[in-house]
ROSEKE-678200 format. One line per 2 residues: number of its first residue (from 1); their letters; for each residue x, y, z of C-alpha. Coordinates in nm, 4 decimals, decimal comma. Layout:
BEGIN
NUM	a	X/Y/Z  ...
//
This chain:
BEGIN
1	mv	-1,0832/1,2559/-0,4640  -0,6945/1,4083/-0,5602
3	tt	-0,5641/1,2828/-0,8705  -0,2964/1,1026/-0,7635
5	pl	-0,3446/0,8186/-0,6439  -0,2065/0,5566/-0,3195
7	gi	-0,2084/0,2399/-0,4135  -0,1266/-0,0271/-0,1697
9	lg	-0,0111/-0,4071/-0,2314  -0,1003/-0,6330/0,1092
11	tg	-0,4401/-0,6073/0,3060  -0,3259/-0,6802/0,6525
13	hl	-0,3250/-0,5011/0,9683  -0,0527/-0,2390/0,8604
15	as	-0,2623/-0,1516/0,5398  -0,5647/-0,1266/0,7706
17	yt	-0,3746/0,1264/1,0158  -0,2576/0,2813/0,7238
19	va	-0,5763/0,3315/0,5112  -0,7735/0,4852/0,8740
21	gl	-0,5164/0,7183/0,8818  -0,5009/0,8437/0,5730
23	rn	-0,8504/0,8647/0,6141  -0,8552/1,0575/0,9391
25	na	-0,5669/1,2629/0,8651  -0,5059/1,3511/0,4582
27	gn	-0,8437/1,4338/0,3294  -0,9396/1,2726/-0,0020
29	id	-0,7234/1,0897/-0,1931  -0,8276/0,8056/-0,3700
31	ii	-0,6301/0,4907/-0,2843  -0,6519/0,1771/-0,4691
33	ls	-0,6145/-0,1625/-0,2669  -0,4554/-0,4931/-0,3109
35	pr	-0,7258/-0,7640/-0,3802  -0,4487/-0,9537/-0,1345
37	nr	-0,7245/-1,0572/0,1404  -1,0521/-1,0171/-0,0494
39	tv	-1,2853/-1,0052/0,2939  -1,0066/-0,6993/0,4653
41	ar	-0,9662/-0,5197/0,0883  -1,4124/-0,5199/0,1205
43	nl	-1,4581/-0,4106/0,4328  -1,1499/-0,0982/0,4227
45	ak	-1,3704/-0,0115/0,0331  -1,6974/0,0008/0,2478
47	ky	-1,5720/0,1652/0,5355  -1,2945/0,4148/0,3569
49	dc	-1,4364/0,4785/0,0504  -1,1082/0,2650/-0,1462
51	ei	-1,1247/0,1001/-0,4646  -1,0148/-0,2940/-0,4753
53	as	-0,8110/-0,3255/-0,8256  -0,8918/-0,6863/-1,0276
55	sn	-0,4893/-0,7556/-0,9577  -0,1954/-0,6363/-0,7725
57	qd	-0,0334/-0,5261/-1,1058  -0,3326/-0,3327/-1,1761
59	vi	-0,3025/-0,1442/-0,8379  0,0638/-0,0501/-0,9783
61	dr	-0,1283/0,0460/-1,3273  -0,3358/0,2712/-1,1768
63	sn	-0,1100/0,4587/-0,9275  0,1664/0,6672/-0,8972
65	yi	0,2773/0,6099/-0,5584  0,2803/0,2251/-0,4496
67	ll	0,3120/0,1608/-0,0357  0,4233/-0,2481/0,0187
69	av	0,2762/-0,3806/0,3180  0,3013/-0,7282/0,3228
71	rp	0,5609/-0,9241/0,5531  0,9067/-0,9587/0,4756
73	hq	0,8611/-1,3119/0,3996  0,5480/-1,2644/0,1975
75	lg	0,7322/-0,9969/-0,0377  0,9178/-1,2503/-0,3130
77	dl	0,5901/-1,3781/-0,3746  0,4313/-1,0713/-0,4001
79	ld	0,6331/-0,9119/-0,6411  0,6580/-1,1858/-0,9036
81	gl	0,5828/-1,0751/-1,2087  0,4940/-0,7487/-1,0954
83	vf	0,6277/-0,4339/-1,3825  0,6618/-0,1214/-1,1946
85	es	0,7111/0,2474/-1,4065  1,0033/0,4742/-1,4026
87	ae	0,7532/0,7621/-1,2567  0,6066/0,5387/-0,9301
89	lv	0,7359/0,6586/-0,6420  0,8018/0,2968/-0,4191
91	is	0,7137/0,3537/-0,0064  0,8551/-0,0343/0,1601
93	ai	0,6580/-0,0607/0,5395  0,7862/-0,3787/0,5630
95	ag	0,9640/-0,4539/0,8875  1,3147/-0,5529/0,8782
97	ms	1,4066/-0,5302/0,5578  1,6225/-0,2655/0,3091
99	ik	1,4632/-0,2093/-0,0127  1,7639/-0,3254/-0,1629
101	qg	1,6296/-0,6860/-0,0336  1,2810/-0,6310/-0,2162
103	ln	1,3147/-0,4466/-0,5105  1,5287/-0,3919/-0,8344
105	pr	1,6431/-0,0472/-0,7858  1,5479/-0,0720/-1,1647
107	qa	1,1893/-0,1450/-1,0771  1,1381/0,2261/-0,9535
109	ei	1,3247/0,5402/-1,0328  1,2407/0,6937/-0,6348
111	mi	1,1757/0,4495/-0,3678  1,1391/0,5857/0,0098
113	kq	1,1598/0,3179/0,2827  0,9442/0,4309/0,5687
115	tv	0,8849/0,3354/0,8862  0,6275/0,1602/1,0313
117	qg	0,5263/0,4205/1,3228  0,5345/0,6806/1,0409
119	ai	0,2601/0,4993/0,7987  0,0249/0,4423/1,1284
121	dy	-0,2078/0,6759/1,3186  -0,3614/0,4788/1,5605
123	sd	-0,5509/0,5360/1,8751  -0,8184/0,2862/2,1043
125	nn	-1,1422/0,5261/1,9067  -1,0184/0,4634/1,6039
127	ka	-0,9080/0,1440/1,4840  -0,9120/0,0161/1,1568
129	g	-1,1134/-0,3043/0,9979
//
């Protein structure tokens, strides 16, 4: 596994397809999942050799790259109380929201707005879950 882990905050459909795409195309990178939806997280961990963090802060603390993969209305609750370090790269795959709407610029040194299409590798023969 790669020593620079990717942490994913959110474990819904977008996270599932992202993990599947990474495993099928990006090789062996360490992926640390949010425990947000334990059933989905357990399925992803088992199927794609990911690790489930003990909390969302644990995802952040153990990852150099953070993917925000929640629905826009979930972002406020997700970020409440979380601390981002300056060395982290935060990637938002949240539809319809700019980074400025979700994260305070002081929370992360570098922030990227990623389109959903760039995060998903989906085909009928290779469904995540």
